[in-house]
C-alpha positions as CSV (number, residue, x, y, z in Angstrom):
1,M,-13.6,-108.8,29.6
2,I,-15.7,-105.7,29.0
3,R,-14.3,-104.1,32.1
4,T,-10.7,-104.8,31.0
5,M,-11.4,-103.2,27.6
6,F,-12.9,-100.1,29.2
7,T,-10.0,-99.7,31.5
8,R,-7.5,-100.0,28.5
9,G,-9.6,-97.5,26.5
10,R,-9.6,-94.9,29.3
11,A,-5.9,-95.2,29.7
12,L,-5.4,-94.7,25.9
13,L,-7.6,-91.6,26.0
14,V,-5.7,-90.0,28.9
15,S,-2.4,-90.8,27.1
16,T,-3.8,-89.1,23.9
17,V,-4.9,-85.9,25.8
18,F,-1.6,-85.7,27.5
19,M,0.3,-85.9,24.2
20,C,-1.9,-83.2,22.7
21,A,-1.1,-81.0,25.6
22,L,2.6,-81.5,25.2
23,T,2.4,-80.8,21.5
24,A,0.4,-77.6,22.1
25,T,2.9,-76.4,24.7
26,A,5.8,-77.1,22.4
27,A,4.2,-75.2,19.5
28,T,3.5,-72.2,21.8
29,N,7.1,-72.2,23.0
30,I,8.3,-72.2,19.4
31,I,6.1,-69.2,18.5
32,N,7.1,-67.3,21.6
33,T,10.7,-68.1,20.8
34,Q,10.3,-66.6,17.3
35,I,8.6,-63.5,18.6
36,A,11.2,-63.0,21.3
37,A,14.0,-63.4,18.7
38,A,12.3,-60.9,16.3
39,A,11.8,-58.2,18.9
40,P,15.3,-56.7,18.8
41,A,15.0,-55.8,15.0
42,C,14.5,-52.0,15.5
43,G,11.4,-52.9,17.6
44,V,9.4,-54.0,14.6
45,T,7.6,-57.4,14.9
46,D,4.9,-57.3,12.3
47,W,4.4,-61.0,11.4
48,D,1.5,-60.1,9.1
49,N,3.8,-58.3,6.7
50,A,6.9,-60.5,7.2
51,D,8.2,-61.8,3.9
52,A,11.6,-63.0,2.7
53,V,11.4,-60.9,-0.5
54,N,11.0,-57.7,1.5
55,I,13.9,-55.2,1.7
56,V,13.2,-55.1,5.5
57,Y,11.8,-58.4,6.7
58,F,9.0,-57.1,9.0
59,G,8.6,-53.8,7.1
60,L,8.5,-50.5,9.0
61,G,5.7,-51.4,11.3
62,H,2.0,-52.1,11.6
63,D,-0.4,-50.6,9.1
64,N,-2.0,-48.3,11.6
65,Q,1.1,-46.4,12.7
66,N,1.8,-42.7,12.0
67,A,4.6,-41.1,9.9
68,A,6.8,-40.3,12.8
69,S,7.0,-44.0,13.9
70,Y,7.7,-45.1,10.4
71,I,10.5,-42.5,10.0
72,A,12.1,-43.7,13.3
73,A,12.1,-47.3,12.1
74,L,13.6,-46.4,8.7
75,K,16.4,-44.5,10.4
76,C,17.1,-47.5,12.7
77,F,17.3,-50.0,9.8
78,Y,19.4,-47.6,7.8
79,S,21.9,-46.9,10.6
80,T,22.2,-50.6,11.6
81,N,22.3,-51.6,7.9
82,K,20.5,-54.9,8.8
83,S,17.4,-56.1,7.1
84,G,15.9,-58.2,9.9
85,H,15.9,-61.4,7.9
86,A,17.7,-63.3,10.7
87,D,14.1,-63.8,12.0
88,S,13.1,-65.4,8.7
89,P,12.6,-69.2,9.0
90,T,13.9,-69.5,5.4
91,V,16.7,-66.9,5.2
92,K,17.8,-67.0,8.8
93,K,20.3,-64.2,8.4
94,D,20.3,-60.4,8.0
95,Y,21.2,-58.8,4.7
96,T,23.6,-55.9,5.3
97,D,22.7,-54.0,2.2
98,V,20.0,-51.7,3.4
99,Q,22.1,-48.6,2.9
100,K,23.1,-49.6,-0.7
101,I,19.5,-50.1,-1.6
102,M,18.2,-46.9,0.0
103,N,21.1,-44.9,-1.6
104,Y,20.3,-46.3,-5.0
105,A,16.8,-45.0,-4.7
106,G,17.9,-41.5,-3.8
107,A,18.7,-41.5,-0.1
108,S,22.0,-40.8,1.7
109,T,23.1,-40.5,5.3
110,S,22.4,-36.8,5.4
111,V,19.0,-37.3,3.8
112,I,18.0,-40.0,6.2
113,N,19.2,-38.0,9.2
114,S,17.3,-34.9,8.0
115,M,14.0,-36.8,7.7
116,D,11.1,-35.6,9.9
117,T,7.4,-35.0,9.5
118,T,7.9,-31.7,7.8
119,N,9.7,-33.2,4.8
120,T,8.6,-36.8,4.9
121,V,4.9,-37.6,4.8
122,M,2.5,-40.4,4.1
123,G,1.5,-41.1,0.6
124,T,0.2,-43.8,-1.7
125,V,1.9,-45.6,-4.7
126,Y,-0.6,-47.0,-7.2
127,R,-0.3,-49.9,-9.6
128,D,-0.5,-47.5,-12.6
129,G,2.8,-45.9,-11.4
130,R,1.4,-42.8,-9.7
131,V,2.6,-41.5,-6.3
132,V,0.0,-39.3,-4.6
133,V,0.3,-37.2,-1.5
134,D,-2.8,-35.4,-0.2
135,G,-4.5,-35.9,-3.5
136,K,-1.7,-34.4,-5.5
137,V,0.4,-36.5,-7.9
138,V,4.1,-36.0,-6.9
139,G,5.5,-38.8,-9.1
140,T,4.7,-41.0,-12.1
141,N,6.2,-44.2,-13.7
142,A,7.0,-45.5,-10.2
143,K,9.5,-48.4,-9.7
144,V,9.8,-50.6,-6.6
145,G,12.8,-52.5,-5.2
146,A,12.4,-56.0,-3.7
147,R,14.4,-59.1,-3.2
148,F,13.2,-60.9,-6.3
149,S,13.4,-60.5,-10.0
150,V,10.9,-60.4,-12.8
151,A,11.3,-59.9,-16.5
152,G,12.6,-56.4,-17.2
153,A,13.8,-55.8,-13.6
154,T,17.1,-54.1,-12.9
155,Q,19.4,-55.4,-10.2
156,I,20.7,-53.0,-7.6
157,P,24.5,-53.4,-7.7
158,G,25.9,-55.3,-4.7
159,T,22.6,-56.6,-3.5
160,N,20.0,-59.3,-4.2
161,A,17.3,-56.6,-4.8
162,Y,15.8,-55.6,-8.1
163,M,13.9,-52.5,-9.3
164,R,10.7,-53.2,-11.3
165,T,7.7,-51.3,-12.4
166,T,4.6,-51.3,-10.3
167,T,2.6,-52.5,-13.2
168,S,4.5,-55.8,-13.4
169,S,4.2,-57.1,-9.8
170,F,1.7,-55.3,-7.7
171,A,-0.9,-57.6,-6.2
172,K,-2.9,-54.7,-4.8
173,D,-4.1,-51.6,-6.5
174,S,-2.2,-49.4,-4.1
175,R,0.3,-49.5,-1.1
176,K,1.0,-47.0,1.7
177,M,4.4,-45.4,1.7
178,L,6.6,-42.8,3.2
179,V,7.5,-40.0,0.7
180,H,10.5,-37.7,1.2
181,I,10.0,-34.4,-0.5
182,K,12.5,-31.6,-1.2
183,D,11.7,-28.3,-2.9
184,G,8.2,-29.6,-3.6
185,K,9.4,-32.7,-5.5
186,M,9.6,-36.3,-4.5
187,V,13.2,-37.6,-3.7
188,F,12.4,-41.2,-2.9
189,G,10.0,-43.3,-0.9
190,V,9.7,-46.5,1.2
191,M,6.7,-48.8,1.4
192,T,5.8,-49.1,5.0
193,E,4.6,-52.7,5.0
194,C,7.8,-54.1,3.5
195,G,10.5,-51.5,3.5
196,N,10.7,-51.7,-0.3
197,V,12.2,-48.6,-1.9
198,V,10.2,-46.6,-4.4
199,T,11.4,-44.2,-7.1
200,A,9.3,-42.1,-9.4
201,T,9.6,-39.4,-12.0
202,P,8.5,-36.0,-10.7
203,P,5.7,-34.6,-12.9
204,T,6.8,-32.0,-15.3
205,T,5.4,-28.6,-14.9
206,P,4.2,-27.3,-18.2
207,P,6.4,-24.4,-19.3
208,K,4.9,-21.0,-18.8
209,P,3.9,-19.3,-22.0
210,P,6.4,-16.7,-22.9
211,T,5.7,-13.3,-21.5
212,P,4.8,-11.0,-24.3
213,P,7.3,-8.2,-24.7
214,T,6.3,-5.1,-22.9
215,P,5.5,-2.4,-25.4
216,P,7.7,0.6,-25.1
217,T,6.0,3.2,-22.9
218,T,6.0,6.9,-23.8
219,P,7.2,8.9,-20.8
220,K,4.3,10.9,-19.5
221,A,4.6,14.6,-20.2
222,S,3.8,17.1,-17.6
223,L,3.7,20.9,-17.5
224,S,3.3,23.4,-14.6
225,C,3.2,27.2,-14.2
226,D,5.3,27.9,-11.2
227,Q,5.5,31.6,-10.7
228,L,4.4,35.1,-11.9
229,V,6.2,38.2,-10.5
230,A,5.1,41.8,-11.2
231,S,7.6,44.7,-11.1
232,F,6.4,48.3,-11.1
233,G,7.9,51.7,-12.0
234,K,7.2,55.1,-10.4
235,P,3.8,56.5,-10.9
236,N,3.5,59.7,-13.0
237,E,1.5,62.8,-12.0
238,Q,-1.8,61.1,-13.1
239,G,-1.0,58.1,-10.9
240,E,-0.3,55.8,-13.9
241,V,2.4,53.1,-13.4
242,T,4.3,50.9,-15.8
243,A,4.6,47.2,-15.0
244,T,6.6,44.2,-16.3
245,F,5.8,40.6,-15.6
246,N,8.1,37.6,-15.3
247,A,6.8,34.0,-15.5
248,K,8.5,30.7,-14.7
249,A,7.4,27.2,-15.7
250,T,8.5,23.6,-15.5
251,A,8.1,21.1,-18.4
252,T,8.8,17.3,-18.1
253,N,9.1,15.1,-21.2
254,T,7.8,18.0,-23.3
255,T,8.9,21.3,-24.7
256,I,7.4,24.7,-23.8
257,T,6.1,26.6,-26.9
258,G,5.0,29.9,-25.4
259,Y,3.4,32.1,-22.7
260,T,0.2,34.1,-22.9
261,F,-0.1,37.1,-20.6
262,T,-3.6,38.6,-19.8
263,F,-3.2,42.1,-18.3
264,G,-6.7,42.4,-16.8
265,D,-7.5,45.8,-18.1
266,N,-9.4,44.7,-21.2
267,T,-6.4,45.3,-23.4
268,A,-5.1,42.7,-25.9
269,D,-3.2,39.7,-24.5
270,Q,0.5,39.4,-25.1
271,T,1.9,36.1,-26.3
272,V,5.6,35.4,-25.9
273,T,6.8,32.6,-28.1
274,T,9.7,30.8,-26.5
275,G,10.9,27.3,-25.4
276,A,12.5,28.7,-22.3
277,T,11.3,28.0,-18.8
278,T,11.0,31.8,-18.2
279,A,9.3,34.6,-20.1
280,Q,8.8,38.4,-19.6
281,A,5.8,40.5,-20.7
282,G,5.4,44.3,-20.8
283,P,6.1,47.1,-20.1
284,H,2.4,47.7,-19.7
285,T,0.8,51.0,-18.3
286,Y,-2.0,50.9,-15.8
287,K,-4.2,53.7,-14.6
288,P,-5.4,53.8,-11.0
289,G,-7.5,50.8,-10.2
290,T,-7.4,47.1,-9.2
291,Y,-6.2,44.5,-11.7
292,T,-5.7,40.7,-12.0
293,V,-3.0,39.6,-14.3
294,T,-2.6,35.9,-15.4
295,V,-0.2,33.9,-17.5
296,T,-0.8,30.6,-19.3
297,V,2.1,28.5,-20.4
298,K,1.7,26.1,-23.3
299,A,3.6,23.0,-24.5
300,G,2.0,21.3,-27.5
301,A,-1.4,20.2,-26.4
302,L,-0.7,20.9,-22.8
303,S,-1.4,24.1,-21.0
304,A,-0.9,25.2,-17.4
305,S,-1.9,28.2,-15.2
306,G,-3.1,28.3,-11.7
307,S,-2.8,30.3,-8.5
308,H,1.0,30.5,-8.7
309,C,0.7,32.3,-12.0
310,K,-1.7,35.1,-11.0
311,A,-0.9,38.6,-9.8
312,V,-3.5,40.9,-8.1
313,F,-2.6,44.5,-7.5
314,T,-4.0,48.0,-7.0
315,V,-2.7,51.2,-8.6
316,V,-3.5,54.0,-6.1
317,Q,-5.3,57.2,-7.2
318,P,-2.9,60.1,-6.3
319,P,-4.3,63.3,-4.5
320,E,-5.7,65.9,-6.8
321,T,-3.4,68.7,-7.9
322,C,-3.5,71.2,-10.8
323,A,-1.0,69.0,-12.5
324,N,-3.4,66.0,-12.8
325,T,-6.7,68.1,-12.8
326,P,-5.8,71.1,-15.0
327,N,-9.5,71.8,-15.9
328,K,-10.5,72.7,-12.3
329,P,-11.4,76.4,-12.1
330,E,-8.9,77.1,-9.5
331,C,-6.2,75.6,-11.8
332,Q,-7.0,78.0,-14.7
333,P,-4.3,80.8,-15.4
334,E,-5.2,84.2,-14.0
335,Q,-6.6,86.5,-16.8
336,P,-5.2,90.1,-17.0
337,K,-7.5,92.7,-15.4
338,A,-9.4,95.2,-17.6
339,H,-8.5,98.9,-17.1
340,C,-10.3,102.1,-17.8
341,T,-9.4,103.5,-21.3
342,V,-10.3,107.1,-20.4
343,P,-7.1,109.1,-20.4
344,G,-6.1,110.0,-17.0
345,K,-8.4,107.3,-15.5
346,E,-6.4,104.1,-16.5
347,T,-6.1,102.9,-13.0
348,L,-9.8,102.7,-12.6
349,P,-11.7,99.5,-13.4
350,P,-13.8,99.8,-16.6
351,E,-17.0,99.3,-14.7
352,S,-16.2,102.3,-12.5
353,P,-18.8,105.1,-12.9
354,E,-16.0,107.6,-13.0
355,C,-14.6,105.7,-16.1
356,N,-17.8,106.4,-17.9
357,T,-18.1,110.2,-17.2
358,P,-17.4,112.1,-20.5
359,V,-14.5,114.6,-20.5
360,T,-15.6,118.4,-20.9
361,T,-13.4,120.9,-22.8
362,A,-12.9,124.2,-21.0
363,D,-13.4,127.4,-22.9
364,V,-10.0,128.8,-24.0
365,E,-9.7,132.5,-24.1
366,L,-7.9,133.7,-27.2
367,P,-5.6,136.6,-26.8
368,N,-6.9,139.9,-27.9
369,T,-4.7,140.8,-30.9
370,G,-6.8,143.5,-32.4
371,P,-7.4,144.0,-36.1
372,G,-3.9,144.7,-36.9
373,E,-2.7,141.4,-35.3
374,F,-5.4,139.5,-37.1
375,L,-4.5,140.8,-40.5
376,G,-0.9,140.3,-39.9
377,L,-1.7,136.6,-38.9
378,F,-3.8,136.2,-42.0
379,A,-1.2,137.7,-44.2
380,G,1.5,135.5,-42.8
381,S,-0.7,132.5,-43.3
382,G,-1.5,133.5,-46.9
383,I,2.1,133.9,-47.9
384,T,3.0,130.5,-46.4
385,G,0.1,128.9,-48.1
386,A,0.9,130.3,-51.4
387,A,4.5,129.1,-51.2
388,A,3.3,125.6,-50.3
389,H,0.8,125.6,-53.1
390,R,3.5,126.6,-55.6
391,I,5.8,123.7,-54.4
392,W,3.0,121.1,-54.7
393,R,2.1,122.2,-58.3
394,N,5.7,122.1,-59.4
395,R,6.1,118.5,-58.2
396,R,3.1,117.4,-60.1
397,R,4.5,118.9,-63.3
398,G,7.8,117.4,-62.8
């Protein structure tokens, strides 16, 4: 009796183990069949994220993949326009509205084809509506598209997907996403674990404060003295020369008021008042010597001189002649020579001894007239004298 019961129990145990093995094998075959069926959907088989409400049933791939693999999967789902829901045990068919949903969020065929790691990067969408890339907010007031509706959601035309705010449906504080950026602003995004589209408002850049008007600038005035030229006449007998001086200047954004010439010989300066760019001074007479002449040009508060406006010259001393040294002894006029005043000795110099010898009178022998001749002479003289006396007396009376 006992043996029979033991035999029957052992048979029942074996039958039970066998049935469990069959059941386990069947279950394994079912799972393998599901996995095998899911594999063709753009190579994504992430059963952890599979959900019927996802835009893409398996999402874009496992959570530990990089941006390049997510971009490749997104391009595949967009080009095939199939959602992968044929692997869903409840939906059992693909939705062919992937392009409509992506385009509603801001994509297009050209945008999808242009996506690469230079313009599409990893980011995070937060429950409070922020989209952040590398610590920088690139969007606010985020909305997410999924295949279910909540209060306030907006249906995407031609699909069973709805756009809703992140604050109304997020189970987690944040989700990973791909962010496509153009010109520094977010265009659209896709959550990697579910393929749900994300839109956001780019943050507004505060307007720059208006640039204050540039105050009018007064053109800078400049003044330069460019040239001083000396011209000389012929020297006179004393070697003196007459010079004239011509100056030239340049004035920018100002007006010349005059030129001051310094002649370098301790004489008074000459000021020429003019607004012209040239001026002349002189004529000025110089004696032999070396001189430095300068000119200073003025324009209001500005003045200019310099090496270009300086003339250095030498007036040469002429050789000595009686014309320029008339006081030299040899240049005195010749004085007339003194002559002897003694008659007959005029040709002799006055200092000649012969000129000083007195003249002696030789004795003159009177002719011997005798007494008769003497008396006759006296008588003649007496008669003549008497007649003369009579004439003189008569004139006095008359």
